[in-house]
C-alpha positions as CSV (number, residue, x, y, z in Angstrom):
1,M,-25.1,-21.1,-16.0
2,T,-27.2,-23.4,-14.0
3,A,-29.3,-22.3,-11.0
4,P,-27.9,-23.3,-7.6
5,D,-29.5,-26.3,-6.0
6,P,-31.7,-25.0,-3.1
7,D,-31.0,-28.1,-1.1
8,V,-27.3,-27.6,-1.2
9,L,-25.7,-25.1,1.1
10,A,-22.8,-23.2,-0.7
11,I,-19.9,-22.5,1.8
12,D,-17.5,-19.7,0.8
13,A,-14.9,-18.4,3.2
14,D,-12.4,-17.5,0.5
15,G,-13.3,-13.8,0.5
16,R,-12.4,-13.5,4.3
17,R,-9.3,-15.6,3.8
18,T,-8.2,-13.5,0.9
19,S,-8.9,-10.2,2.9
20,G,-6.9,-11.7,5.8
21,R,-3.9,-12.3,3.5
22,E,-4.2,-8.9,1.9
23,F,-4.2,-7.2,5.3
24,Q,-1.2,-9.2,6.3
25,A,0.6,-8.1,3.1
26,L,-0.3,-4.5,3.8
27,A,1.0,-4.8,7.3
28,D,4.2,-6.2,6.0
29,Q,4.6,-3.2,3.6
30,H,3.7,-0.9,6.4
31,E,6.4,-2.5,8.6
32,Q,9.0,-1.7,5.9
33,L,7.8,1.9,5.8
34,T,8.1,2.1,9.6
35,A,11.7,0.8,9.4
36,A,12.5,3.5,6.8
37,L,10.8,6.3,8.9
38,R,12.6,5.1,12.0
39,G,15.9,5.2,10.2
40,S,15.1,8.8,9.0
41,L,14.4,9.9,12.5
42,Q,17.6,8.5,13.9
43,A,19.5,10.3,11.2
44,G,18.3,13.6,12.6
45,S,16.1,16.3,11.2
46,G,18.9,18.2,9.6
47,L,17.2,21.4,10.8
48,P,19.7,24.3,11.4
49,F,17.9,25.9,14.4
50,E,17.8,24.2,17.7
51,E,14.5,25.9,18.7
52,I,12.8,24.2,15.8
53,E,14.6,20.9,15.9
54,G,13.4,19.9,19.4
55,P,9.6,20.4,18.7
56,F,10.0,18.9,15.3
57,N,11.6,15.7,16.8
58,Q,8.9,15.5,19.4
59,L,6.3,15.7,16.6
60,A,8.0,13.2,14.5
61,E,8.2,10.7,17.5
62,H,4.5,11.2,18.2
63,L,3.7,10.6,14.6
64,L,5.9,7.5,14.4
65,H,4.2,6.1,17.6
66,H,0.8,6.4,15.9
67,H,2.1,5.1,12.6
68,I,3.4,1.9,14.5
69,A,-0.1,1.6,16.2
70,A,-1.8,1.7,12.8
71,G,0.4,-1.0,11.5
72,D,-0.4,-3.2,14.5
73,G,-4.1,-2.6,13.8
74,L,-3.6,-3.8,10.2
75,R,-1.9,-7.0,11.4
76,V,-4.7,-7.7,14.0
77,A,-7.4,-7.0,11.4
78,G,-5.8,-9.5,9.0
79,A,-5.4,-12.1,11.7
80,G,-9.1,-11.6,12.6
81,Q,-10.3,-12.1,9.0
82,V,-8.4,-15.4,8.8
83,V,-9.9,-16.6,12.2
84,M,-13.5,-15.5,11.1
85,A,-13.1,-17.4,7.8
86,E,-12.3,-20.6,9.6
87,R,-15.1,-20.0,12.1
88,N,-17.6,-19.2,9.4
89,L,-16.6,-22.3,7.5
90,A,-17.0,-24.5,10.6
91,V,-20.5,-23.0,11.4
92,E,-21.6,-23.4,7.7
93,Q,-20.5,-27.0,7.7
94,L,-22.4,-27.7,10.9
95,N,-25.4,-25.9,9.5
96,S,-25.2,-27.9,6.3
97,A,-25.0,-31.1,8.2
98,N,-28.1,-30.2,10.2
99,V,-30.0,-29.2,7.0
100,Q,-29.0,-32.5,5.3
101,A,-30.0,-34.5,8.3
102,R,-33.5,-33.0,8.2
103,L,-34.1,-33.7,4.5
């Protein structure tokens, strides 16, 4: 393995791009799970006692709401990683051009 050239700036945004794609894939899986959870809730709790079923359904709806919010956060994080990869690449290219102009 040769040593990197100190006069050449290495630009690597692949890690952020990969992270963004992985967050998006996780968000897609999360969306499938959300659909399954929503389907389970619509099917009813199956609890035999009305005094338990009402609070249970309220709790389940509350948890579903937070579950959906977590999925939204995954999607936003993934999109942010992709945007930052592109911005980092643009800044590094500009920095590289400035360094090369000074040599």
